[in-house]
C-alpha positions as CSV (number, residue, x, y, z in Angstrom):
1,M,127.4,119.4,-79.3
2,T,124.9,121.5,-77.2
3,P,125.5,125.2,-77.7
4,P,126.1,127.2,-74.5
5,E,123.0,128.8,-73.0
6,T,122.6,132.5,-73.2
7,S,120.4,134.7,-71.1
8,P,118.1,137.4,-72.6
9,P,119.1,141.1,-72.5
10,Q,118.5,142.9,-69.3
11,R,115.2,144.5,-70.4
12,G,113.9,141.1,-71.7
13,Q,115.1,139.4,-68.5
14,T,113.1,141.9,-66.4
15,G,109.9,141.1,-68.3
16,I,110.5,137.4,-68.0
17,M,111.0,137.6,-64.2
18,L,107.9,139.7,-63.8
19,T,105.8,137.2,-65.8
20,L,107.1,134.2,-63.9
21,A,106.7,136.0,-60.6
22,L,103.1,136.7,-61.4
23,S,102.5,133.1,-62.2
24,M,103.9,132.0,-58.8
25,L,101.7,134.6,-57.2
26,L,98.6,133.2,-58.9
27,A,99.4,129.7,-57.8
28,S,100.1,130.7,-54.1
29,L,97.0,132.9,-54.1
30,G,94.9,130.0,-55.2
31,T,96.2,128.0,-52.2
32,S,95.0,130.5,-49.5
33,I,92.4,132.8,-51.0
34,A,89.5,130.4,-50.9
35,N,89.9,129.5,-47.2
36,I,88.2,132.7,-46.0
37,A,85.2,132.0,-48.2
38,L,84.4,128.6,-46.6
39,P,81.7,130.0,-44.2
40,A,80.0,131.7,-47.1
41,L,80.2,128.6,-49.2
42,A,78.6,126.5,-46.4
43,E,75.7,129.0,-46.2
44,A,75.3,129.3,-50.0
45,F,75.2,125.5,-50.6
46,S,73.6,124.5,-47.2
47,A,76.5,122.1,-46.8
48,P,78.4,121.1,-43.6
49,F,82.0,122.4,-43.1
50,A,83.5,118.9,-43.9
51,Q,82.1,119.1,-47.4
52,V,83.0,122.7,-48.2
53,Q,86.5,122.1,-46.9
54,A,87.0,120.0,-50.1
55,V,87.1,123.2,-52.0
56,V,90.5,123.8,-50.4
57,V,91.7,120.2,-50.2
58,S,90.9,119.4,-53.8
59,Y,93.1,122.2,-55.1
60,L,96.1,121.1,-53.0
61,A,95.6,117.4,-53.8
62,A,95.4,118.1,-57.6
63,L,98.5,120.4,-57.4
64,T,100.5,117.8,-55.5
65,A,99.5,114.9,-57.6
66,S,100.3,116.5,-60.9
67,V,103.5,118.5,-60.5
68,V,106.1,115.9,-61.5
69,L,104.1,114.7,-64.5
70,I,103.6,118.3,-65.7
71,G,107.4,119.0,-65.2
72,W,108.2,115.9,-67.3
73,L,105.7,117.0,-70.0
74,G,107.3,120.4,-70.1
75,D,110.7,118.7,-70.7
76,A,109.2,116.6,-73.5
77,H,107.1,119.2,-75.3
78,G,108.7,122.5,-74.4
79,L,108.5,124.5,-71.2
80,R,107.1,127.6,-72.9
81,T,104.3,125.7,-74.6
82,L,103.2,123.8,-71.5
83,Y,103.5,127.0,-69.4
84,L,101.1,128.9,-71.7
85,T,98.7,125.9,-71.7
86,G,98.8,126.0,-67.9
87,L,98.0,129.7,-67.7
88,A,95.0,129.2,-70.1
89,L,93.8,126.2,-68.0
90,F,94.1,128.2,-64.7
91,A,92.1,131.1,-66.3
92,V,89.3,128.8,-67.5
93,A,89.2,126.9,-64.3
94,S,88.9,130.2,-62.3
95,L,86.0,131.2,-64.4
96,L,84.3,127.9,-64.0
97,C,84.8,128.2,-60.2
98,G,83.1,131.6,-60.3
99,I,80.0,130.3,-62.2
100,A,79.7,126.9,-60.6
101,P,76.0,126.3,-59.7
102,T,76.6,123.4,-57.3
103,L,79.2,122.5,-54.7
104,G,80.2,119.4,-56.6
105,L,80.9,121.4,-59.8
106,L,82.9,124.0,-57.8
107,I,85.0,121.2,-56.3
108,G,85.6,119.8,-59.8
109,A,86.6,123.2,-61.1
110,R,89.0,123.6,-58.2
111,V,90.7,120.3,-59.2
112,L,91.2,121.8,-62.7
113,Q,92.5,125.0,-61.1
114,G,94.9,123.0,-58.9
115,I,96.3,121.3,-62.0
116,G,96.7,124.7,-63.7
117,A,98.5,125.9,-60.6
118,A,100.9,122.9,-60.9
119,F,101.8,124.1,-64.4
120,L,102.5,127.6,-63.0
121,M,104.4,126.6,-59.9
122,T,106.6,123.9,-61.6
123,L,107.3,125.5,-65.0
124,S,107.9,129.0,-63.6
125,M,110.8,127.6,-61.6
126,A,112.1,125.6,-64.6
127,L,111.7,128.6,-67.0
128,M,113.4,130.9,-64.4
129,R,116.4,128.5,-64.4
130,E,116.4,128.4,-68.2
131,T,116.3,132.1,-68.7
132,A,118.2,133.6,-65.8
133,G,121.9,134.3,-66.1
134,E,124.2,132.2,-64.0
135,D,125.2,135.3,-62.0
136,R,121.5,136.1,-61.2
137,L,120.0,132.7,-60.6
138,G,120.0,132.9,-56.8
139,R,118.2,136.3,-57.1
140,A,115.7,134.9,-59.4
141,M,114.9,132.0,-57.1
142,G,114.7,134.4,-54.2
143,L,112.1,136.4,-56.1
144,L,110.0,133.4,-56.6
145,G,110.2,132.6,-52.9
146,T,109.1,136.2,-52.1
147,V,106.0,136.2,-54.3
148,S,105.1,132.7,-53.1
149,A,105.1,134.1,-49.5
150,L,103.3,137.2,-50.6
151,G,100.5,135.2,-52.3
152,T,100.0,133.0,-49.3
153,A,100.0,135.9,-46.9
154,L,97.8,138.1,-49.1
155,G,95.2,135.4,-49.9
156,P,93.1,135.5,-46.7
157,S,92.9,139.3,-46.5
158,L,92.2,139.8,-50.2
159,G,89.7,136.9,-50.1
160,G,87.9,138.6,-47.2
161,L,87.6,141.9,-49.1
162,L,86.3,140.1,-52.2
163,V,83.7,138.1,-50.3
164,L,82.4,141.3,-48.7
165,A,82.4,143.1,-52.1
166,A,81.1,140.4,-54.4
167,G,80.3,137.3,-52.4
168,W,82.2,134.0,-52.6
169,R,82.1,134.0,-56.4
170,G,84.2,137.2,-56.4
171,V,87.1,135.2,-54.9
172,F,87.4,133.2,-58.2
173,W,86.3,135.9,-60.7
174,A,89.1,138.2,-59.5
175,Q,91.7,135.6,-60.6
176,V,90.6,135.6,-64.2
177,P,91.8,139.1,-65.3
178,L,95.1,138.7,-63.4
179,T,95.7,135.3,-65.2
180,T,94.7,136.8,-68.5
181,L,97.2,139.7,-68.0
182,T,99.9,137.2,-67.1
183,L,99.1,135.1,-70.2
184,A,99.4,138.2,-72.4
185,L,102.8,139.1,-70.8
186,A,104.0,135.6,-71.2
187,F,103.3,135.5,-75.0
188,R,105.3,138.7,-75.3
189,A,108.1,138.2,-72.8
190,L,109.1,134.5,-73.0
191,P,111.6,133.7,-75.7
192,R,110.6,131.1,-78.3
193,R,112.7,128.0,-78.2
194,T,113.3,125.6,-81.1
195,P,111.9,122.1,-80.3
196,R,114.3,119.8,-78.7
197,E,115.5,116.9,-80.8
198,S,114.7,114.3,-78.2
199,S,112.3,113.9,-75.3
200,P,113.6,113.4,-71.8
201,A,115.5,110.2,-71.1
202,T,113.8,109.8,-67.8
203,R,110.2,108.8,-67.1
204,P,107.8,110.5,-64.7
205,W,108.4,109.5,-61.0
206,V,112.0,108.3,-61.9
207,L,114.7,110.4,-60.2
208,P,117.0,111.7,-63.0
209,D,120.0,111.8,-60.7
210,R,120.3,110.1,-57.3
211,R,122.5,113.0,-56.1
212,L,119.3,115.1,-56.0
213,L,117.7,112.9,-53.4
214,P,119.3,114.6,-50.2
215,G,118.2,118.0,-51.4
216,L,114.6,116.8,-52.0
217,V,114.4,115.0,-48.6
218,V,115.7,118.1,-46.8
219,N,113.2,120.2,-48.7
220,L,110.4,118.0,-47.4
221,M,111.7,118.2,-43.8
222,V,112.0,122.0,-43.9
223,A,108.5,122.4,-45.3
224,A,107.1,120.1,-42.6
225,V,108.7,122.3,-39.9
226,M,107.4,125.5,-41.4
227,M,103.8,124.1,-41.7
228,A,104.0,123.0,-38.1
229,T,104.4,126.7,-37.1
230,L,101.2,127.5,-39.0
231,V,99.3,124.6,-37.4
232,V,100.6,124.8,-33.8
233,G,101.1,128.6,-33.6
234,P,97.4,129.6,-33.5
235,F,96.6,127.1,-30.8
236,Y,99.6,128.2,-28.7
237,L,98.9,131.9,-29.1
238,G,95.2,131.6,-28.5
239,R,94.9,128.8,-25.9
240,G,98.4,128.9,-24.4
241,L,98.9,132.6,-24.2
242,S,95.2,133.6,-24.1
243,L,95.4,136.1,-27.0
244,S,92.3,137.4,-28.8
245,E,91.7,136.2,-32.4
246,A,92.7,139.6,-33.7
247,L,96.1,139.5,-31.8
248,V,96.7,135.9,-32.9
249,G,96.2,137.0,-36.5
250,L,98.5,139.9,-36.0
251,V,101.3,137.8,-34.5
252,M,100.8,135.1,-37.1
253,S,101.3,137.7,-39.9
254,V,104.9,138.4,-38.7
255,G,106.3,135.3,-40.4
256,P,104.8,136.0,-43.9
257,G,105.8,139.6,-43.5
258,V,109.4,138.7,-42.8
259,A,109.4,136.2,-45.7
260,I,108.2,138.8,-48.1
261,F,111.1,141.1,-47.3
262,S,113.8,138.5,-47.0
263,G,113.3,136.4,-50.2
264,V,115.2,138.6,-52.7
265,P,118.1,139.5,-50.3
266,A,118.4,135.7,-49.7
267,G,118.7,135.2,-53.4
268,R,121.3,138.0,-53.8
269,L,123.3,136.3,-51.0
270,V,123.3,133.0,-53.0
271,D,124.7,134.8,-56.0
272,A,127.4,136.5,-53.9
273,W,128.4,133.6,-51.5
274,G,127.4,130.5,-53.4
275,S,124.5,128.1,-52.7
276,R,126.4,125.7,-50.4
277,R,127.4,128.3,-47.8
278,V,123.9,130.0,-47.9
279,L,122.3,126.6,-47.6
280,A,124.3,125.9,-44.4
281,L,123.5,129.3,-43.0
282,G,119.8,128.8,-43.7
283,L,119.6,125.4,-42.0
284,I,121.6,126.7,-39.0
285,L,119.0,129.6,-38.6
286,L,116.2,127.1,-39.0
287,T,117.7,124.9,-36.3
288,I,118.1,127.8,-33.9
289,G,114.7,129.1,-34.7
290,T,112.9,125.8,-33.9
291,F,114.7,125.4,-30.6
292,L,113.9,129.0,-29.7
293,L,110.2,128.2,-30.5
294,A,110.4,125.3,-28.1
295,T,111.8,127.4,-25.2
296,L,111.6,131.2,-25.6
297,P,107.8,131.8,-25.7
298,I,107.5,129.7,-22.6
299,I,109.9,132.1,-20.8
300,V,108.9,135.5,-22.1
301,G,105.6,134.9,-24.0
302,V,104.6,136.7,-27.2
303,P,108.0,138.6,-27.6
304,G,109.8,135.3,-27.4
305,Y,107.5,133.8,-30.1
306,I,108.0,136.7,-32.4
307,L,111.8,136.6,-31.9
308,A,111.9,132.9,-32.7
309,I,109.8,133.4,-35.9
310,M,112.1,136.3,-36.9
311,V,115.0,133.9,-36.8
312,L,113.2,130.9,-38.3
313,T,111.7,132.7,-41.3
314,P,114.9,134.3,-42.8
315,G,116.5,130.8,-42.4
316,Y,113.7,129.3,-44.5
317,Q,114.1,131.9,-47.2
318,L,117.8,131.4,-47.3
319,F,117.3,127.7,-47.5
320,Q,114.7,127.9,-50.2
321,A,116.8,130.2,-52.5
322,A,120.0,128.2,-52.0
323,N,118.4,124.7,-52.2
324,N,116.4,125.5,-55.4
325,T,119.4,127.1,-57.0
326,A,121.7,124.2,-56.1
327,T,119.2,121.6,-57.1
328,L,118.6,123.1,-60.5
329,A,122.0,124.5,-61.2
330,D,123.6,121.5,-63.0
331,V,120.4,119.9,-64.3
332,P,120.5,119.3,-68.1
333,P,118.0,121.5,-70.0
334,D,115.8,118.5,-70.9
335,Q,115.3,117.6,-67.3
336,R,114.7,120.9,-65.6
337,G,110.9,120.6,-65.7
338,T,111.0,117.2,-64.1
339,V,113.4,118.3,-61.3
340,A,111.4,121.5,-60.7
341,G,108.3,119.2,-60.3
342,L,110.2,117.0,-57.9
343,L,111.1,120.1,-55.8
344,A,107.4,121.2,-55.7
345,L,106.3,117.6,-54.9
346,S,108.8,117.3,-52.0
347,R,107.7,120.7,-50.6
348,N,104.0,119.8,-50.8
349,I,104.4,116.4,-49.2
350,G,106.3,118.2,-46.5
351,L,103.4,120.6,-46.0
352,I,101.0,117.7,-45.7
353,A,103.3,115.9,-43.3
354,G,103.7,119.1,-41.2
355,A,99.9,119.5,-41.0
356,S,99.3,115.8,-40.1
357,L,102.3,114.2,-38.5
358,M,103.6,117.2,-36.7
359,G,100.0,118.0,-35.7
360,S,99.7,114.6,-34.2
361,V,102.9,115.1,-32.2
362,F,101.4,118.3,-30.9
363,A,98.2,116.5,-29.9
364,L,100.3,113.8,-28.2
365,G,102.2,116.4,-26.2
366,V,98.9,118.1,-25.2
367,G,97.6,114.7,-24.1
368,S,94.2,115.2,-25.9
369,D,92.7,115.5,-29.4
370,D,90.3,118.1,-28.0
371,L,92.7,121.0,-28.5
372,A,90.0,123.7,-28.3
373,H,89.4,122.9,-24.6
374,A,92.9,121.9,-23.5
375,A,94.5,123.6,-20.6
376,P,97.1,126.3,-21.3
377,M,99.8,124.2,-19.6
378,A,99.0,121.2,-21.8
379,I,99.2,123.4,-24.9
380,T,102.6,124.6,-23.8
381,T,103.8,121.1,-23.3
382,G,102.6,120.2,-26.8
383,M,104.3,123.2,-28.3
384,R,107.6,122.3,-26.6
385,L,107.5,118.7,-27.8
386,T,106.7,119.6,-31.4
387,F,109.5,122.1,-31.8
388,M,112.1,120.1,-30.0
389,L,111.3,117.3,-32.5
390,A,111.5,119.9,-35.3
391,G,114.9,121.0,-34.0
392,G,116.0,117.4,-34.2
393,L,114.8,117.2,-37.8
394,M,116.8,120.3,-38.7
395,I,119.9,118.7,-37.2
396,L,119.3,115.7,-39.4
397,A,118.9,118.0,-42.3
398,I,122.3,119.6,-41.7
399,A,123.9,116.2,-41.5
400,A,122.2,115.2,-44.8
401,T,123.4,118.3,-46.6
402,H,126.9,117.9,-45.2
403,G,127.0,114.3,-46.4
404,Q,125.8,115.4,-49.8
405,G,128.6,118.0,-50.0
406,I,131.2,115.3,-49.2
407,L,129.8,113.0,-51.9
408,R,129.9,115.8,-54.5
409,S,133.5,116.6,-53.6
410,L,134.4,112.9,-54.0
411,A,132.7,112.8,-57.4
412,Q,134.6,115.9,-58.5
413,E,137.9,114.4,-57.4
414,K,137.1,111.2,-59.2
415,A,136.2,113.1,-62.4
416,R,139.6,114.8,-62.3
């Protein structure tokens, strides 16, 4: 018989949450901090942009390809052990990035860093589920969503300062002491667990429970819609509304800013209301926000765009906190790493789909692949088409989660 899980005392729980939040911050910083250094890298290595772009793509590809396997390994060999291994790998990889003498070696080091980030992103979520009390689980997931948004938003500005102060190598050297600090905190804060008597019954890439599939699919769809705002937004604001680059950056910072302040409240709402109701509320706001993006900026310009984003972003944070909580809530302890990896995988695939497929829809609406020279009216048409389609996807997401709720109710009735 498996003994009931107990959460650490309040002081210990605070240390654990801080440690895991720092880990998520590191992984998300790694995603965005190197982008700003690409021009400096092109100059330093005398390489074309297509080649230095691999510094960013290699990190994302390695992260996406390894999350599920790493989650499974965490289930098999202990979440704490694999998490500490991932932190050490991320620190070493960051150091290797900073001293890389050639572009090829830098790209290879970024692959290692991306694998380290997969440890941090996946196992932080699984460890948060394992250590957070049932009454604080939503709040904990909301905190991870907040620091993820903070890292993504902070990356470009912090990276720009580091490039100015220490050159492109400073972007990677700065991650070493923060990772080392997190590793020291993790050794002290994370409780030691006795080894499990058996390894996970499932294998990597095998879904532990088919009832998880709707939540994973909806997670993918929502991530694709959110990435579409990051891909289409700059073109619409710059070409469609003729804003300067500085103003485009300022308007684009509204979304991450709202995300930073809405993540923890979203988690608190999950704890108070339950994940199902908050999930529905989040998807409704996402649906309204996408349709507002398709219409309101065309009518009132920049204020309409900002208003739509201020509806869309809290919806995303509510969805993330509720979906992550609901997906991990009833997962057996020996499968939490695997399921956390599947959540990260579905999100990353959604981000890739948002950048590629939704970007293609935008180009189709514009009527040309030459977006930099497209007419403002054509950009507006592409914007409308993209987010009308996004609104349709969110309606499908609501239908999928509603159907999932019915299936769960039927399963509960059958169990009685």
